[in-house]
N, C-alpha and C positions, 0 to 999 in steps of 0.2 A: 528409125526403128528401135535404136538402142534406148531412146527415151521412153518409148512405149513399153519395152520389156522391163525397164526399171520401175515404171509405174505399176506393172502387174505384180511385182513382188510384195509380199506381206511381211512386214517386220513386226513380230509379236511385241517387241520392246518399244516400238514406236507409238505415237499417239493415235494413229488412224490407219485405215486401209483404203486404198483407192477402189472405188466401185465402178465408176464410168465417167465419161465426159458429161458435162451439164447439158440440160435441155434449154430451149429458147427462153422459157419463162424463168428458169433458175438464173440464167445469165442476166436477164432484165432486172430481176429483183435484187440480185447481188450488186449490180452497178448502181441501182437507185439508192441502195443503202450506203455504199462506199462513197458515192459522190454527193451525199448530203441531200438527196431528193426524197427519200422515204425512210422513216425510222422503224416503225413496227406496227403491228396489228395486235389487238387484244380481244379476248372473249372471257367474260367473267361469269361466275355462277355463285349464288348464295346458298350455302348448305345448312340445313337445319336437321336436328336430331329429335327423334321421338322421346328420347330420354331427357327430361327437363334439365336445363342448365348446362348441357354438354356442348362443348365447343371442339373444334378441330385441334388435335394435339400434334406435336412434331412427329411422334412415332407413327400415328395414324396416317398423317399426310405422306411421310416418307414411304411407308409400306404401300399405300395406294398408288403413289407415284412410281414406285418400282414396277408394280404390275402394269401400270399404264405404259411405261417406257418399253417393257418387254413385249407388250401387245403391239406397240407402234414403233418399230425399229427406225422409222423415218425420223424420230426425235433425236437420233444419234447422227443425223446427216448435217454436215457443214461443207463449205466450199473452200478449195485452195487453188491458187493459180500456179501454172507451170508454163514454160515457154512452148509455143506452138511449133509446127513444122517449118513455118516460114519465119525468117528473121524479123524481129520487131513485133511479132504477133503472140498473143497469149491465150491459153485455153483454161477455162474454169472447170475443175473436176469436182464431182460429188464424192465425198469420202465418208467413211463410217468411223466415228470415234470408238476407241477400244474401251473407254470407260467414261462415266459421267458421275461426278461428285455432287450429290444433291445439295450438300452444304454450300456449294458455290453458286447455285442457281435457284435456291428457294429462300425467300425472305419472309419472316413473320413480322407483321406490323401491328402492334397492339395499342398504339396511341389512340386515345379517345377522339372521336370526331373525324377520323380518317376511315372512309368506307369506299365502296365501289361506286364511283360517280365521276362526273365531268372534271372536277378539280384534280382528282388523283390521276385520271386517265391523261389529262393534259400534261401533267408532270412526267408521266412515263413516256408519252409520245415524244418528249423533247430530250430523251436519253438515247444515246447511240451506242448500244452495247456491243455490237458485232462487227466492228470495223478493223480489227487486228489483221495483219497480213497472215499470220499463222494462228488459227483458232485454238484457244486454250480451254474451251468448254463448249457446251451446246449453244445453238442459236435460239434459245428461248429462256424465259424466266417464269417463275411462279411466285406470286405475292399472295400471302394469306393475311387478310385484313380483319382484325377483330375476331379471329378464330372462326369466321363464318364465310367470308367472301374469298373465293379463290380466283385470282386473276391470272390467266394464262396469256403471257406476252410473247410474241414470236416474230422472228424475221420472216418476211414473206417467201424467202427461199425455201423455208421448211414446209409451209403449207398455206392454205387459204382459210378464210373465215369459217367456211362450212366445217373444216376440220377442227375448228375450235369447239363446235358442238360435239364432234366425235371424241375429242379429248375429254370433255366433261362427262359424256356418257360412260366412257371407260373408267374414268376416275371414280365416278359415283358407284359403278358396279364393284370396283375394287374396294372402296370404303365399306361396302355392305358384305364383302366376302369374308369367309372365315380367316383367310390368310392375313387380311389387313388388321383384324382385331386380335389375332393371336400373338403377333410379334410385338413385344414391348419395347425392344431396342433394335430396330432393323439396321442392317448394314447400310451406311449412307452412300456407298459407292456401287453403282450399277455397272457391271462388266459385260462386254460383248465378245463373243468368239466369232471371228470372221468366217470360220469354216461352218458354223452352225446357225448363227444369227444372220439371216439374209435380209438385205435391204429390199424394199418393194421396188419393182421395175419402174422405169419411166412410163407414166400412163400414156404418153403420146405414142409409145412404141407398141401399145397393146391394141390399137385400133387399125382397121383396114381402110378407114375413110381417108381420102386424099384432099389436100387443099387445091383450090382452083386459082391458078396464076391470073387468069382472065378476071376473076372476081376481085382479086387484090388490086389489079391495075385500075379496074373500073371504079372501085371504092376510092382509091387515091385521087383519081381525076374528079370524082364527085365532090370531095371535100375541098379540093383546090378551087373549083368553080364557086362553091358556096362562100369561101373566104374572099374571093375576088369581088363577088357581087354584093355581099352583105357585111363586110368587115366592120363597118361603123354602126350597124343596126342589130347587134347581137347582145345577149345578156352579158353583163360584166365587161362591156366594151370600154368602160371608163376607169377600170382599175389600173394600178401601176403595172409597168412591164414586169415580166417574170425575173426573178433573181438569177443571175448567171451561175453556172456550175462548172467544175473542172472538166475539161474535155479529154483528159488522159484516161485511157482505159484501165491503167494500173494506178491511177492517182487516188487521193483520198481528200475529202473536203476538210477545210479548216472549220473550226467552230463557227466562225462568222459567215461561212457559206452554207451551213446546214439550214434546212427548212424548219421554220418555227411553226408548230401547230397550236391552234387554239380550239377549245371544245366547249360546247354548250349542250346540256342534257335536258331532254323533255320527256314527258310521260303521258301515255294514253291509258287511263285506268281500265281495269278489266271489264267493267260494265259497259264503258264506252266502246271498247274494242269489240265486245260481243255484238253490239248494235251495228258497228261498222262491218263486221264479218257477215252478219245476216243480210245487210243491204247489198254487199258485194255479191253474195250468192244469188239474191233475188234478181240482180242485173247480170248474172252469168259472168262475173269478173272476179278479181282478187284485190288484195290490199295494196300490193306494190304499184300497179298502174294508177290506182286511186291517189296514192301519195304523190306520185310523180306529176300527175295532172294538177293536183292541188298546189304543189310547190311551184310549178311552172306558172300557173295562173296567178298566184300571189306575186311572184317576182315581176311578171309582165304588167300587172295592174298597179302595184304599190311602188315599185322601185324603177322599172324600166318601161314606162308607158309608151315610148316611141320605138322600142325594139321590135324587129320583125320576125326573127327566128330564135328559137331556143334549142340548145343541144342538151339532150338528156342521155346519160350513160348508166349502164347497170351491168354488173356481172351476173351470169346465169350459171347455175350449178349443172355441169354436164355429166355428173356421175350416172344418172339414169340412162345415158346414151353411150357410156363407155364401160369396158370390162374392168372396172376398178376392183381390186381385191378387197376382201373383208377379213376382219379378225375372227377368232373362234366364237366371239359373242355376236357376230353378225353386223358389226360396226365397220364402216368403210375405213381402210387404212388412211393414215394421215398423209395428205398429198396436196398438190395444186391441180384442181380440175374445174376451175371457174373461167368461163369465156366472157370477155368484155364486149358488150354490144352497145350500139348507139342509135338514137332516133331523133330526127329533127322535127320540131313542132312549129307550125305557123301560129304566131302569137296573137294575131288578130282574132282567130277563131277561139282560142283559149280565153282570151281577155273578155270577149263579148259574152261567152258562155258563163263566165264567172259573174259578170254584171247582171245578167238575167237571173242567175240563181240567188244573188244577194238582193235583188229588187232595186238595183241602182238605176236612177232615172237617167243616167248618162248612156244607158244601153239603148239599143235600137227600139225606141218607143213604138209600141203597137205591133211589132213583129211577133212577139210572144208575150204571154202573161208574165208579169214580174214575179220573182220568187220561184220560177220554174227551173229545176236543176237537171232536167232531162238532157239538155245539150252537153252538160258536163259529163253525165253518165255515158253518152254516146262517145265522147272523146276517150273516156276510160276504157270502154269496150273496144274501141279501135286500137288503142295502145296494147291492150291485152292480146288482141288478135295478131298484132305484129310480133309480140313476144312468142306467141304460140308457133307462128310460121318459122321463126328462127330455130325452133327445136323440132320441126316436123320434116317428114320426107326421108327417103333412103339415105340422102346425104344432107343432114341438117346444116343450114348455113352457119349456125353458131359454132358447130364443131369445125367446119371448114375454116372459119375466121380464126379460131383458136390454134389451128395447125399451121396457119399461114406463115408464122415466123420461121418455120423450118426451111423455107426457100432461101433464107439468107445464110451468110457464112457462120461458122461455128466459133469464131474468136470473139473476145471481148472488144477488140477494135472494130469488128464488123458491127457490133451492137451500137457502139458510140457513133460510128460514122454513117451507118445506113438507117438505123431504126430511130434513134433519138430525134433527129431533125424532123421526122414525119409524125411523131406522136402528138405534137401540139395541134396538128391539123384538125383532128376530130375531137380533141379533149379540151383544149383551151376554150374559155367562155362557157363551159358546161357545168351541169349539176350531176353529181354522182349519187347513186342509190344502191346500197348493199343491204339486202334484206335476207337474213338467215332463216326467216320463217319461224314457225312455232317449235320450241324445244319441248318435247314430250318426255319427261323423265320417269313416268309412272312405272315402266317395266325394265328400266336399265339394269342389267345384271340379274334379273329374276327369271326363273324358269316358267312362271305363270303369273296371272294377275293376283292370285291369293298370296303368293310369296312376295310380290311387289308391294302389296298392302302392308305386309309385316316388316318391311325393311326399316332399319333404324334411321338411315340417312336419306334425305330427299332434297331436291333442288326446288326452291320457291321463287327464284328470279334469275334471269339471265340478261346480260348486256353484251353488245359488241361496240367497239370503237376502233375505227381505222384512222391512222394519222393521215393528214393531208399530204399529197405528193406534190413536189415542187411544180409550180405553174409552167415552167419551161417545157415539161414533158407530160403534164396532166391537166386536171380540171381548171385550176386558177379560178375557181368559184367556190361552191359549197359541196361537201361530201357528207351524205346522210348514211348512218349505220343503224340498222333496225334489228331488234331481237325481242322475242317475247316468249312467254311460257303458257302452256295450256291452262286456261282458266285464270290467268294472272295478267299483270300489266304488260304493256308493250313499251319499251324504252327506245327513244330515238336520240342518238348522239350525233350532233352536227359538228363537223370539223372544217376549219378554214385556215388559210395561211395568214400569219400575222402581217398586217399592213395592207392586205388586199381588201378585206371588208372589216367592219367593226361589229362588236358584240350587240350593240343596239339594233343594227340592221337585222342580224340573225334572229334576235328576239321578236322583232316586228314581223319578219317573214313567218316565224312559227305561229304567231297570233293569227296571221292571215290564213295559214294552212288550216288551223283549227276552225276558223270562221267558215272557210270553204267547205270543210268536211261536215260541219254542223248544218250547213245549208243543204247538203246532199243526203244526210242521214236523219 
């Protein structure tokens, strides 16, 4: 009890104020970073001005960032460890920094040839910024490349990829506000008053939905059976074993133990994406299941022709199902509210559907006309129906699964001992897909469409890139990050763990995905 009372005290002269004990996902992401399993996530946006030749200035960026931070106090959140009630156990606490010095977390990169793309993203993903025992600054960084690309890099403890969009919407609105333009030399230090600046509540505490212990046990048994029966006939069954990681809850990975991420970037031009979207609407489906089926079919036919099952994993934005607070501009507060879901695909069906669509003579001759993509569309529709079921009903399964971690103990040791050993059950050998959807910047910060049209700053391109998470607790395959802008290109960044697959294979898989999509659209 004495320890709890001590934590409740606010020391104005100290670096932070204790807010609450961490939630399940905050503990998970904290340990993934500390133990060298997951470095960071980033969402970038390219800003252009209607005033010819104008680029982002330091004063403009600092002013807009001040407004963004004040709107999203979650950007002042970091985690600190304190001893738990039981000897040898440790609790992670969410705390609010009393100040953020923008000079320490914003970097302007004006070198020619450096822009927002796979090469820069790969470099950033292999930096581990947030491993200190006592945090000395926020758990995010902003890089301004060439005075136009703003790259928001963050510890997953702070927020998810969807919040990256909310960051840029708020930042864009601030750039276009009178406050951002009027301040020529803004104060670089953003200060917080713990009595007035409130941290958003834990989203999991805002819902009445309860997790189902029966569902958790059933899911666990399902994956054990899958592993026992098909362990040698899965995608990526021939890759090297996962790199070991420190098993100490309060440990920290050495540089040699940290996961190394590699990234390749691909682009679907606006005209092509428009045709894909139209075809998806005509078949009553969407782009995410289309990409998942195309990628799985390509891997099953080009790389693993003897594999029987494919694991596909995707986070789902749960904000529409949860009472997530919003800012004064109607933007969701920065938080973690994405639930990870998985679906197993029978590769014989996917493979044969692709053969038929491509007119491959190895397909079941005579069963269907060659060049017929309808079987692929049926698989896409079924996948979409499965995704819809996860979000449907009075107790959506996706929300139940997202809450399931609350049935476990609250200490970091509980996470390492109980959760980590089971994560690989449904994630190893898998392909991950994170699609942020369409970023529509047209009215960000504007009161109406006319005002939006007159805004000086606009966003013309967005990208997302999530580092790969160490194969011992995650995919051990490929991780796709997708983002696009209304009327613009869609960019797909693919991440993988160094030494697991090679760049040539990734390029070949992308070529196959494009070939599959072309056969369908």
